[in-house]
N, C-alpha and C positions, 0 to 999 in steps of 0.2 A: 497371314494368310491362311485361311481354313485348311482342313483336309481335303475338302470338297473343292475349292478353289483349286489346289496342288493338283488334284488329278484331272479337272478340267483342263487347265494350264497345259499339263503333260500332254494331253490329247491332242489340243490346238497347235501349239507351236513348239519345237525343239527347245528345251532348256538344258543350259549348260553351268553346272556350279562346280567351283573348285572348293574341297573341303579341307580345313585346315586345323580343325579341333576335335576333340572327342565328341563333344555335343553336336558339332556339324556332321561328322560321319554317321552318329546316331540317327540325327533327322533324315540324313540323306538315304539310308537305309531303309527308314520307316516310307519317306517319299515312294521310293522305288517300288517296296512291296505293296504299297498302296495303289500303285499305278498298274501292277497285275492284273490281268483279267482271267489268264489261265495257266501259266506256269512261270515258277519262279527257279532260278537256277544260281547256287551258291558253290564256290570253289575256295577252299582256303586251306592253308596248312593245320589251322586250327581254329575253333571257334571262340573267339574272343569272350568270354563269359559276362564280363560287363555289358557286352553289348546284346548277346545272344540269348543271356538267360533273363533280361529285363521283361517284365509282364507286358510292356508296350509292343515290344517286336514280337513276341509271341502270340501275342492276340491278333495281331497285323497278320501274321501268318496262320493264324488260325481261321480268321474271318475269310482270307483267301480260300483255303480249302474247302470252308463248309459253304461258300458262297454257291458252289457248283461243284457237283459229284465228279466231272471229268477234269477238275483242275489238280496240278500236280507242283509239288516242290521237291526238288531233287538235290541235295547236298553232298558233296564229296569233300572230304578231310582228310589230312594226314595223321594228326593225333588224335585217334578216336578214344584212347583211354582219359584224356584229358576232357573230351566232350560228355563222355559219360559220366564223368566226375562232377563237372561245373557247369554245363549246361542243362539243367535238369528240366527247363521248361519244354526245349526242343525235343528233348529225348522222350519225354512223357508224350509229348503230341506225336511223335514217330513212332510210340508204341500204341497210342490210342488209334491213331488214323495211319495204319502202316501200309495201305494201299495208295495212300495220297503223298504222304510225307517219307520219301526215301531217301536213305542215308549209305552212303559208301565210302569205305577207306580208300584212300589215294593208292593206286598202284605203285609198287616198288620202284618201277621204273622213273615214275614222277616223284619220288619224294626227295626233299630238300626244295620244295616250291616255296617261295618267299611272297607271292602274290595272293589277295584275296579279290576275287570278283564276283557280283552278282549280274543277274540278266533277267529282265522281266520281258517275256513274250517276245523276244527278240527285238523290242523296241526301244527298251531302255537299259542301261546299264550303270555300275558303280564299280569303278576299278581303283585298288589300292597296290600300288606296284611293290611297294614293300613294306609289310605287316609292321615293320619296327619302326615305321613312321607315320604319322597320320594324313601326309599328304596324298588325298585322294582326287577323284572327279566322280560327278553325277551326271548322267546325261539322260535326258527322258524325251521321248519322241524322236528319237535317232536312232532306227535302224541300221543306216550305215556303219555306226560305231558299234552298235550291239551284236550283230551277227558274227562279227570274228570273234568275240569272247563267247558266244553259244557254239561256236564250231569247235574252239578249245574246251569247252566243257566237256563236248560230247566224246573228244579224245580222251579225256580224262576220266569220264564215266566209263568208258568201254573198256579202259584199263583197270578200273576199280575192282575191289572185293566188297564181300560182305561186312557187315561190322560185327565181330564177335562179340556177345553181351547185351546187343542192342534189343533183341527181342526175347521174352521169356518164353519158356516152353511150356505149354498150356494143354491139358488133357481133355 
C-alpha cells in the first residue's frame, strides 16, 4: 500500500492495527504522522532514538510542519536529557521551527509515566500502554478513540515545563 493509499484509506474508513514489532511500530507512527493535517501530539517518558532519530520519521514531521504555517507538533517527554543527546533530528527541527514544533518536559506530578501515545488531529491515535513492550495499537479515522488521548495530552502539556537547553540563546 502506498503512502497516498494509506492516507486516503485513513480518511475514508476507520483503520485499526495491532502493532507487535519494532518495524510495525515505526510504520504505524509514520502512517499516523502522514495522516495528520494540522496537529500532532506526542507524549512519552522518553523519545526512542531508534524511532525518533530516523530520517523518515523526521522528514514526515518536517513535511507536516512545512505544509501549512498553522500546523503544529507538540511533544511532552520526561527524559529531556536523553532526547537532547539522542534525538538529534527532532531537536534540530524544534530549534529550526521553534514556533511550530514545541517540546516540553513532563511535569513532576506526571513523572514515572510508562506509556507513549500520539494523536493526529483528534482523529487518529497510536497507543503503546507500556514502553517496555512493543505491544501497541494504531487507530486512524477514529475520533472516538483519539479524543480521550488528546484530552490526556492537554493535561500533561498544561503541567509541563520548558526544556532547558533546547533553544540556544541568540543575539
